[in-house]
C-alpha positions, 0 to 999 in steps of 0.5 A: 855863928859870928855877928858883926856890926857897922863898926865891924865889932864881932860877937859870937852867937849861939843857937841850941837844939831845936832852935837851930832848924828854926833859924837854919833858913833864915841866917845867910853869911854876909847878909844884914839882919835886925836882931832883937830880944837876944840873951846876952851873957858874959863869954866862957873862956873854957873853950879858948879866947872869945871874940867879945866879952859877951856872948849872944844866945838866940832862941824863939823869943828873938826877933830876927828881920832881914834888913830888906824887910824892915820898915822903915827901910834901912841899907844893908851893911857894907862887905866886912874888911876887918881881919887879923890873919896869921901868915903861914910862915909864922906857924912854927912861932905859935905856941901849941894850942894857940888860936889864930885866923887864916885865909887860904885856898884849898888845893887838895883833900882826902876822904875822911878816915880814922885816927888811931884814937878812933875818931874821924879825921880828914886832911886838906892841903891849903895855901896862903897868898904867899904860896905857902901850903900847909896841912889843915885837919878837920875832926868829927862833926867839922867833916860833916859840916865843912869837909864834905862840902870842900871836898865836893867843891874841889871837883869843880873849883879851888874854893878859898876859905877863911878859917877862924879860931884854928890852932896848931895841933897839941899832938899827932893826929894818929897817922903818919902822912907821906911827906917830902923829906925836905918839907916834912917839918913845915907840914908837921906844924899844920893846923887843926880845927878847934871847938869854936872854929868857923870856916867861911867858903869863898868870903867876900874879903878884899884880902882874898884878892890875891887868892882869887887871882890864883884861882884863875890859874887852873893849869898851875893848880891842877898841876899841884893837885896831881903832884900832891896826890899819891898812887892810892889817892893819899895826900902827899905834902910837897911844896908848891914851889921849890924853895931856893936857899942861898948857900950862905944862909944854909947854916941858919936853916933848921931843916935838912937841905938838899943842894 
């Protein structure tokens, strides 16, 4: 869980074991709380780069009060605005295993299946505000917590997600998806969750306004969903819009181009 103060400084917060159920019905995304008596420790760099030098641990000794119940009353914090996003067009320049944040609309999904290593896997097609789609892969418990929820939402809407601390995969997922020949290299880049990944659904950030506008064009999104779904229900990784490359620039392209 990530907490943020009035200056939009962020800190990672951890809740263990039975304490998770104790606080499960209390914390809600983008609500304000007064938190007291949390344990503060130096962050562990074993699972990537932490948000803050310190990490909080919340247990039954921690006092968590919704701001509406505080006496004397205090105002809730304004909606967050601070983001450090990586455009989809920059993925190929990121080192394998590096972590970054993305804001995207979910366009299509496949049911979970098993990779060659025996682990559960689920693929999504997501798109940024520049209409660049890419593959987003979830593994194991992330399927239970986030993947199934997104799959269910796709039956009635195209949800927007803020996925933090996602990464380029270090190796193949163990299966070879069907890909549009021209775009296979772009989708091979893809994204995958890491141990510390968080996924926020329909976040209130102003940076998502362009994606919210795209949400309203259901006819366009439905057309892409149909185009990116194979006869057996598998995902077809195809471009959202055909990319037109001037002949003069073809020699600079690393991928195969059809003219």
